[in-house]
Every structure is written in structure tokens, then in C-alpha cells.
C-alpha positions in Angstrom: 13.1 -1.9 -2.0 14.9 1.3 -1.8 12.1 3.2 0.1 12.4 3.1 4.1 8.8 3.8 4.2 5.7 1.9 3.4 1.9 3.2 3.5 0.4 1.5 6.4 -3.0 3.7 6.2 -4.6 7.8 5.9 -6.5 10.0 8.2 -10.1 10.0 7.1 -11.3 13.3 9.2 -12.4 14.3 12.2 -14.2 11.9 14.5 -16.0 13.8 17.2 -15.5 17.0 18.3 -12.6 16.5 20.9 -10.2 16.1 18.8 -10.0 12.4 17.2 -9.3 11.0 13.6 -10.8 8.5 11.7 -8.0 6.4 10.9 -8.1 4.0 7.9 -5.6 0.9 8.2 -4.3 -0.4 5.2 -2.4 -3.7 7.8 -3.1 -7.2 7.1 -4.3 -6.9 10.8 -5.9 -3.3 11.1 -5.2 -3.0 14.3 -1.2 -3.1 13.9 -1.5 0.6 12.6 -1.4 2.0 16.5 2.0 -0.6 17.0 4.0 1.4 14.3 3.5 4.8 15.8 5.1 7.5 15.4 3.9 7.2 11.6 4.9 10.1 8.6 2.8 11.8 6.4 4.0 12.1 2.4 5.8 15.5 3.7 7.9 13.9 6.4 5.4 15.1 9.2 5.9 12.3 12.1 2.4 12.0 13.8 2.0 10.0 17.3 -0.9 7.9 17.2 -3.2 6.5 19.8 -5.9 4.6 18.7 -9.1 4.8 21.0 -11.3 2.2 19.6 -12.4 0.4 16.3 -15.0 2.1 14.8 -17.1 1.3 11.3 -14.9 1.1 8.5 -11.8 2.0 10.9 -10.5 3.6 14.2 -10.9 6.5 15.8 -7.4 7.7 17.3 -5.7 10.6 19.0 -2.9 12.2 17.6 -0.3 13.9 19.6 -1.4 17.9 19.2 -4.7 17.8 17.7 -7.3 18.9 20.2 -10.1 20.0 18.0 -12.6 19.0 15.3 -11.3 21.8 13.2 -7.5 21.0 13.7 -8.7 16.9 13.2 -10.9 18.3 10.0 -7.8 19.5 8.2 -5.4 16.4 8.5 -8.4 14.6 6.3 -6.3 12.8 3.2 -2.8 12.8 5.1 -1.5 9.6 3.7 0.4 7.8 6.9 3.4 5.9 6.5 5.8 3.6 8.4 9.4 2.9 8.7 10.1 -0.3 7.1 12.3 -1.1 9.9 9.2 -1.4 12.0 7.0 -3.5 10.4 6.8 -7.4 10.4 9.1 -9.5 7.9 7.1 -11.0 5.5 7.1 -15.0 4.1 8.8 -15.9 0.9 5.5 -15.7 -0.7 4.6 -12.4 0.5 5.7 -8.5 -0.6 4.9 -5.2 0.7 3.1 -3.0 -2.6 5.8 -0.9 -2.5 8.3 -3.5 -3.2 6.7 -4.6 -6.6 5.9 -1.1 -7.9 8.6 -0.2 -10.2 9.3 -4.1 -11.3 10.2 -5.0 -14.9 7.7 -7.3 -16.2 8.5 -10.5 -18.3 6.7 -13.2 -20.2 8.0 -17.2 -19.8 10.0 -16.1 -23.1 12.0 -13.3 -21.4 10.1 -10.6 -23.9 9.4 -7.7 -22.1 5.8 -6.8 -21.1 6.2 -3.8 -19.1 6.2 -2.1 -15.5 4.2 -2.7 -12.9 3.2 0.7 -12.2 0.6 0.2 -9.6 -1.0 -2.6 -7.4 -4.7 -2.8 -6.9 -7.0 -4.4 -4.6 -10.8 -3.9 -5.3 -11.6 -7.3 -2.7 -11.1 -9.9 -5.0 -7.5 -10.2 -5.1 -4.6 -8.2 -6.2 -4.2 -7.0 -9.3 -0.6 -5.6 -10.8 -1.3 -2.9 -13.6 1.2 -2.9 -16.0 2.3 0.0 -18.7 4.8 -0.7 -21.1 5.7 0.9 -24.7 3.7 -2.0 -26.8 0.5 -1.3 -24.7 -2.1 1.7 -25.9 -3.7 1.5 -22.1 -2.3 -0.3 -18.5 -3.0 -3.8 -18.3 -4.2 -5.3 -15.1 -2.9 -8.6 -14.2 -4.4 -10.8 -11.7 -1.4 -11.6 -9.0 -2.0 -15.2 -8.5 0.9 -18.3 -8.8 -0.7 -18.7 -11.8 -0.3 -15.6 -13.7 2.9 -14.6 -11.8 5.3 -17.9 -10.8 8.4 -15.7 -10.1 9.2 -12.4 -8.2 12.8 -11.9 -7.7 12.7 -8.4 -5.9 16.6 -8.8 -6.2 17.1 -8.7 -9.8 14.0 -6.3 -10.1 11.7 -8.4 -12.3 8.8 -10.4 -12.7 8.2 -13.7 -14.4 4.6 -13.9 -15.7 2.6 -16.0 -18.0 -0.4 -14.2 -18.4 -4.1 -15.7 -19.5 -3.9 -15.5 -23.5 -4.9 -12.0 -25.4 -4.4 -10.1 -22.4 -1.4 -8.2 -23.4 -2.7 -8.0 -27.2 
């Protein structure tokens, strides 16, 4: 929880010929991305974003200072971050992905299983990608209450009760 920025979306390229961009939102309520402006990129560049309309798979938006299709296309692939202070507080049973990455994963007996390297979602729910010294390849642990009964952000750990054979 030390990072003050959270990934909220990405620029997918130009939309039209007048400098608008196509925005992919990673927010729980996709249109909320417009409320977190100004957004920053990985290198700290600031983008003042105004959503203009919903489009297939995202939003069309204007970015202050971007006037042409070529300028908009040059921004394709830029990841957008919002300051954590601008984001809503979450209920006790919800977490920002950035808060989970780096946490130590322990089994219910206290043995270290590994560290969360990524949080993935392919449509059926979140998966914790766990990498550990005893693991040849990363393990994808379903992030459900049954498999992950405890997340302790203050202690930097997750207690997991994984399905039998998952970490073998």
C-alpha cells in the first residue's frame, strides 16, 4: 500500500480524426475514470481527460493538448494512473489489485507458499499469481473467500487454504 497511484485505465489509440482518444477503463464503474482526472502515466506525464461518449469497449475522450489523430495515436498503450487519494474507500472485503501484489502467501499452517506477483482476471473472477522458491512455475490461486480466507494488508500477508494439489 505504499504506492500512491492506482492503475485505472489505458489509452487504446485515436478515435476519429479530431484528436479524440479511445480509453479502456479498469474501474469497477467504468465511467468513473473521468472523475479521477487529471491522470498520470508511468513516467509522471499528466493527462487532463474529459470523457465525451461511451463507445464499444470503452470511451471516447478528449485530452487537453491533443488536437490531431497523429498525436492521439502516439499515446496508444499509455497506462493511466489515478492518485489513491482521489479513489473511493473500499469495503473491508474488497482490495485494489496494487495492494495485493507483493504480499506473502502462507498456508493455514503458516508455511510460506510464495508471493503475489500479479492479479489476473479473465472474466470468471480474480486469480492471484503466486511465485515461490519451491514452485517451478507460478500458481494461479482463485481469489475467493474459500481459497483466501484472510488478507492482512497491515502485516503484508495472505492466509490461503488452496485446493488440494495446487501447490505441489
